[in-house]
C-alpha positions, 0 to 999 in steps of 0.5 A, a space after each residue: 301297559 300302564 296303571 289305571 283305567 283305559 276307557 274305550 267308547 265305540 261311537 257312530 254319529 254319537 255326539 249328542 250322548 258322548 258329551 254327557 258320557 265323557 263330563 263323567 270321566 273328567 274327575 276320574 282323569 284329574 285323580 289318574 284313575 283313567 289313564 285314557 280315553 279312547 273312541 273307536 269311531 265307525 265313521 261319524 260325521 257329525 261333531 262326535 270327533 270334535 268333542 273326543 278331540 276336546 276330551 284329549 281322547 285317542 281316536 281310531 277309525 274303521 268301518 261301523 261294526 260295534 264288535 270291530 270297533 270295540 276290537 281295535 279300540 282295545 288294541 290301541 289301549 294301553 291301561 291295565 284295566 279296560 272300561 268299555 263304554 257305550 257313548 249314550 251310557 253314563 256313569 254314576 257320580 260314586 262310579 269311580 269310588 266304586 269302581 277304586 274299590 273293585 280293582 283289588 279283586 282282579 275280576 271283571 265286572 258291569 254295573 246295574 242298569 237303569 234308563 234316562 226315562 221314568 215310569 213303569 215300563 222303564 222300570 221293568 225293562 231295567 228290571 229284567 236286564 239287571 236280573 239277567 245279569 245276575 242270574 245269567 251273567 250276560 251283561 249288555 254294553 250299555 252296562 258297561 264292562 270293567 275287564 283286565 287287559 290280561 283277562 280280556 285277551 285271555 278270553 279272545 277279546 270282542 268278536 268282530 260281529 255287528 251284533 251281541 259282541 258283548 254277549 259273546 264275550 260275557 259267555 266266556 267270562 261266565 260266573 267270573 263276571 260280577 256286578 258292581 253296587 253302582 248304577 249307569 244311565 243308558 238312553 231310552 230312545 230306542 225303547 220310546 220310539 219303538 214301544 218299551 215291550 215291543 223293543 224288549 220282546 224283540 231283544 230277548 228274541 235276538 238273545 235268543 237266536 243268538 244263543 241258538 246258533 244264528 248269524 249276528 250278521 243277519 240278527 242285526 238288520 232286525 235290530 
């Protein structure tokens, strides 16, 4: 086990967003906070793997299932802390200091969320996500997850499911999971394409279905 963070990023044709996500990690690599970057790929045929190699990342390959990809990435990560990050989520400039201050607490944590588009709809959807996280302790994966290796293993890690793997792990962590005073920016493409409130309502419906026991393999077809 090495001190510092292993950053685990699941990817599938994520080249466009991955470049921005990786660039936010470089300074923390130089200071030693980030021990390694692990890219767990699900079969990309764009420039995702070239970007990962250029960043010096450890590359793991396997079937395209986000839960499985996160699981495989965590399995090879050697850091004392794990930071799970979506390829289209960008950490803020102050993230390293915020994380460094949090590490002595030992508690799992996530970030606040905002989108890379402006407007009232974007603010409302992000506001609901942040409220859900605060009240229910149920962040989604695009908010990142910072957790010690020991606690990740105790909680059983991410299940190998194609959807709601983030919620499944967050439910096991419960009230120990806290929100950091820093905000990540995530891609809004799906919301712009499908409509902000239509996509938001669909995500909420999928969450309720999952919490009521629905099979994630069926839910993913509607995602």
